[in-house]
Backbone bond lengths (Angstrom), bond angles and torsions (degrees), N, CA, C in turn:
res aa  C-N    CA-C-N  psi(-1)  N-CA   C-N-CA  omega(-1)  CA-C   N-CA-C  phi
1 M - - - 1.435 - - 1.528 109.58 -
2 S 1.308 116.16 136.38 1.463 121.09 -177.17 1.525 111.93 -89.61
3 K 1.327 114.70 143.59 1.447 121.35 172.59 1.505 108.20 -112.93
4 I 1.314 115.73 149.50 1.449 120.89 169.40 1.520 105.15 -91.50
5 I 1.305 116.46 117.99 1.457 119.97 178.26 1.516 106.67 -86.20
6 Q 1.330 115.08 113.44 1.455 119.99 -174.54 1.520 111.08 -78.44
7 D 1.342 115.03 108.88 1.473 118.20 170.05 1.521 108.69 -97.65
8 V 1.326 117.16 -13.91 1.463 123.83 167.43 1.513 107.10 -123.25
9 N 1.303 117.19 150.35 1.455 121.48 -172.60 1.525 111.20 -85.13
10 L 1.327 116.45 111.60 1.462 121.64 174.36 1.521 111.30 -78.89
11 G 1.315 116.59 -10.65 1.464 122.10 -170.96 1.504 115.21 -58.01
12 L 1.329 117.92 -41.46 1.471 118.85 -179.55 1.520 111.17 -64.04
13 N 1.327 116.94 -35.89 1.455 120.22 176.73 1.523 111.19 -71.14
14 L 1.325 117.09 -39.35 1.470 119.84 176.98 1.530 110.05 -62.07
15 K 1.315 116.31 -42.98 1.463 120.23 179.27 1.523 110.93 -64.80
16 R 1.326 116.58 -43.18 1.477 121.35 179.66 1.537 109.44 -60.39
17 L 1.323 116.60 -46.14 1.465 120.38 -179.82 1.519 111.99 -65.45
18 R 1.331 116.04 -41.17 1.478 119.87 178.75 1.518 110.17 -62.32
19 E 1.320 116.78 -46.88 1.460 120.88 -177.36 1.538 111.28 -68.08
20 S 1.336 116.92 -31.91 1.469 119.47 178.59 1.526 110.98 -65.94
21 K 1.323 116.99 -24.15 1.468 122.45 176.75 1.524 111.85 -93.89
22 K 1.349 115.07 3.46 1.474 121.80 -179.69 1.538 112.09 56.82
23 L 1.357 114.91 42.73 1.452 121.72 178.67 1.518 109.85 -109.17
24 T 1.311 115.75 146.08 1.463 120.83 170.46 1.536 107.61 -87.32
25 Q 1.314 114.73 168.03 1.461 118.04 174.27 1.529 110.66 -60.53
26 A 1.317 116.67 -38.49 1.477 120.51 178.33 1.529 110.22 -62.99
27 D 1.332 117.99 -39.54 1.467 121.22 177.20 1.520 110.61 -59.69
28 V 1.332 116.54 -46.62 1.455 121.26 -179.49 1.522 109.75 -61.15
29 C 1.314 116.79 -44.94 1.472 120.86 -179.22 1.528 111.30 -62.19
30 A 1.311 116.01 -40.08 1.472 119.45 179.39 1.516 110.54 -64.93
31 R 1.318 117.24 -41.64 1.473 120.98 178.39 1.523 110.93 -66.85
32 M 1.330 116.23 -39.22 1.464 119.10 177.88 1.527 110.84 -62.73
33 E 1.315 116.09 -40.18 1.471 119.71 178.39 1.537 110.89 -62.46
34 L 1.330 116.80 -42.42 1.465 119.81 178.85 1.535 111.36 -63.24
35 M 1.330 116.65 -25.02 1.464 121.26 179.96 1.520 112.46 -95.08
36 G 1.354 116.57 11.55 1.456 120.90 174.76 1.511 115.27 85.59
37 R 1.353 118.37 12.81 1.455 121.76 -179.22 1.530 108.41 -127.14
38 P 1.351 117.85 67.36 1.461 119.53 -178.00 1.524 112.88 -62.36
39 V 1.326 115.15 131.38 1.458 123.03 176.86 1.521 106.10 -138.72
40 S 1.318 116.90 132.39 1.459 119.92 178.46 1.519 109.25 -73.85
41 Q 1.332 116.28 157.47 1.473 120.15 179.52 1.517 111.48 -61.95
42 P 1.352 119.54 -43.25 1.472 118.16 177.93 1.537 112.78 -60.90
43 L 1.335 117.04 -37.02 1.470 120.35 178.46 1.529 110.23 -68.13
44 Y 1.331 116.45 -41.95 1.474 119.39 178.41 1.525 109.79 -63.59
45 S 1.306 117.03 -38.40 1.460 121.28 177.99 1.543 109.73 -59.95
46 M 1.315 116.29 -41.76 1.471 120.35 178.57 1.531 110.74 -63.80
47 I 1.325 118.07 -35.97 1.460 121.16 177.01 1.525 109.51 -65.31
48 E 1.342 116.77 -45.79 1.461 119.54 178.38 1.523 111.67 -63.14
49 N 1.313 117.23 -32.42 1.465 120.95 180.00 1.528 112.53 -82.73
50 G 1.314 117.62 -5.74 1.454 121.35 177.70 1.514 114.18 78.74
51 T 1.325 117.16 16.41 1.457 120.25 -179.99 1.526 112.58 -101.66
52 R 1.310 116.27 0.97 1.463 121.73 179.91 1.529 108.19 -137.73
53 N 1.305 117.20 137.61 1.455 121.59 176.58 1.520 109.89 -74.44
54 I 1.317 115.59 161.41 1.463 120.50 -177.07 1.530 109.11 -118.88
55 F 1.311 115.81 140.88 1.471 121.59 175.88 1.529 108.13 -75.04
56 V 1.317 115.49 145.79 1.452 121.16 175.73 1.528 110.44 -56.87
57 S 1.333 116.90 -42.15 1.464 120.52 179.50 1.525 111.81 -61.74
58 D 1.325 117.02 -35.66 1.468 119.58 177.23 1.529 110.97 -67.43
59 L 1.317 116.68 -39.22 1.452 120.87 177.71 1.530 110.49 -64.51
60 M 1.318 116.95 -37.16 1.465 120.70 177.18 1.525 110.85 -63.84
61 V 1.322 116.43 -41.67 1.474 120.69 178.62 1.525 110.61 -67.66
62 L 1.339 116.65 -41.98 1.472 119.93 178.74 1.531 111.35 -62.10
63 K 1.325 116.75 -35.28 1.462 120.72 175.70 1.519 109.88 -57.25
64 E 1.317 117.04 -42.77 1.460 120.86 179.62 1.528 111.16 -71.15
65 I 1.316 117.84 -42.52 1.457 121.08 -179.30 1.518 110.95 -62.44
66 F 1.320 116.80 -44.38 1.464 120.78 -178.17 1.529 112.21 -84.40
67 D 1.347 116.72 -10.94 1.464 122.56 -179.88 1.528 110.73 53.48
68 V 1.335 115.07 57.57 1.465 122.42 -179.16 1.521 109.77 -132.33
69 K 1.326 115.01 168.25 1.459 121.15 171.36 1.533 108.14 -85.57
70 Y 1.306 116.60 158.06 1.481 120.18 -177.78 1.522 112.77 -58.07
71 D 1.330 117.58 -32.37 1.471 118.31 -177.56 1.516 112.52 -62.45
72 E 1.325 118.33 -21.43 1.464 121.04 177.07 1.546 111.71 -62.21
73 F 1.315 116.96 -31.03 1.463 120.56 179.14 1.523 112.03 -67.92
74 F 1.320 116.02 -24.45 1.471 121.35 -173.83 1.528 113.61 -110.42
75 Q 1.326 115.92 6.89 1.471 120.15 -177.20 1.536 111.28 -58.23
76 G 1.321 115.23 128.93 1.453 121.38 175.98 1.517 114.91 78.74
77 L 1.312 118.63 -0.85 1.453 121.31 -179.57 1.530 110.51 -91.29
78 L 1.300 115.12 146.42 1.461 121.30 176.83 1.513 108.36 -120.59
79 P 1.333 116.88 145.26 1.468 118.82 177.80 1.529 110.31 -66.39
80 I 1.298 115.08 149.03 1.455 121.24 176.80 1.528 108.10 -81.51
81 N 1.312 115.88 130.59 1.457 122.11 176.77 1.528 107.98 -82.75
82 K 1.321 116.80 111.12 1.472 121.72 -176.80 1.526 112.05 -60.83
83 Y 1.319 116.93 -24.63 1.468 120.92 -178.27 1.527 112.35 -81.61
84 E 1.346 117.33 -10.56 1.460 120.26 -179.43 1.526 112.57 -109.35
85 E 1.328 116.88 13.85 1.462 120.29 178.63 1.523 110.31 -61.79
86 T 1.329 114.24 146.87 1.459 118.31 175.24 1.514 109.85 -70.59
87 R 1.299 115.07 144.37 1.489 118.67 -178.26 1.484 111.43 -103.80
C-alpha cells in the first residue's frame, strides 16, 4: 500500500474541507470506517496537523467523503524547492 509522504502540509486543506462539510474529526473517522478505511481520531488529527503521512487509499476515501476533486487537497500549496532547504 502506498503512502503519500507529506513534504508540504495537506492538513490545513483537510481541516478546511472537513469544516466546510460541518463534520468533526470523529465524524470523518466514522465515515472512513464505513468505507473500509478505519482511522482513529487521534491518528486523523495527526494527519491534519501534518505530523503523520496519509495513505493514498485514505485520500481517495476522503475525496468521496468531502465530495471534492483531488486538486482541493493541494489548493494554495507550493512544492518545496530541495535546493533551498535550510542547512
